[in-house]
N, C-alpha and C positions, 0 to 999 in steps of 0.2 A: 478187805481191801478198802482203802479210803476213797473219798469222793473223787479226788484228782485221778487216782488210778482207774476208777470206774469210767470216768469221762474219757481218759486216754484209750482204754480198751474198747469202749463203745465207738469212738471215732475211727480207730484203727481197723475195726471190724466192718466198716462200710466199704462197698465197692467204689472203685474210681470212676469218675472224678468226684463222686459225692464225698468221699472221705477227705480229700484235699480241700474241697469247698467248705466242709464243716470245720476243718481245722483252721482255715483262714477266718471264718466267722467267729470261732471260739477265741482266737488270738485278738481279733479286732475288738470284740466285746470286752476282753480283759484289759486291753489298752485303754479303752474308754472308762471302764469301771474296775481298776486294778484291785481294790480292796473289797469288792463285793462278795457276798456270801455265795458259795457254789453249792448247787444241788445236783443230785442224780436220782431220777426216778426210773426204776427198771420196767415199769409198765405192768407190774403184777399187784393184785390186791393182797390182803392179809392171808388169803387162802392159797396163794400161789397161782391164781388164775390170771391169765393175761387179759388186761382190760384196756390197755392203750399201748402205743409205741413208747419206747423209752424216751426220756426227756432230760436234757441238760438244762439246769436253771441257774439264773444269775440274779443277784440282788435279793431284796426282801420287800414284800408287799403284803399288807394285811387285807385279806378279803373280808368284807362285811356282808353277812347274810341278812335276809329280810327279818328273820326271827331275832336279830340282835347279836347272834353269835359271831365270833371272828375266828380266822384261821390264818396263820402265817404261810406264805407261799412265795415262789419266785416272782420277779417282776418281768424278766425276759426269759423265754424258753426257746430251746432249739431241739428239733427232732427230725430224724430221717424218716421218710415214708417211701412207699413204693414208687412214686413218681418224682420225688425230689426232696426238698428240705422245707420244713415248716418253721417259721419264726413267730413266736407268740409274744405280744406286748400287752401287759396287764397294768391296770391302775390308771389309765388315762381317763379323766373325767368326761371329755368330749369324745364320745364313742365314734364319731364320724371324722375325727381329726386326721387319722392316718390315711383313710380312703380319700378324703378330700385333698389332702396335701400331696400324697404320693401315688394315688391310684392310677392316674394316667401314665405315670412314668414306669411303674413296676407291674401294673396289671392286678 
């Protein structure tokens, strides 16, 4: 199955209203970044062990590690969890920007 199919199946498998909320976020991100690279991580490691919740990823960000190695990864991530939806924003130089700018509004 291709990435778009995995994403569609993942969102469709969520209970309501979480599924509709995730679909709306997915569409909004694609409206803002229509040509972005899409990712789907199923949450399993190479041995098939579950190590995280599944994630939908958008865009491309290069992670730079302390030892000088790099890895391509998504820039925005979206994941369902037991209490709601997590949104991950990677690659912002100012680590306090989002909290300082939006923290009081969104918690």
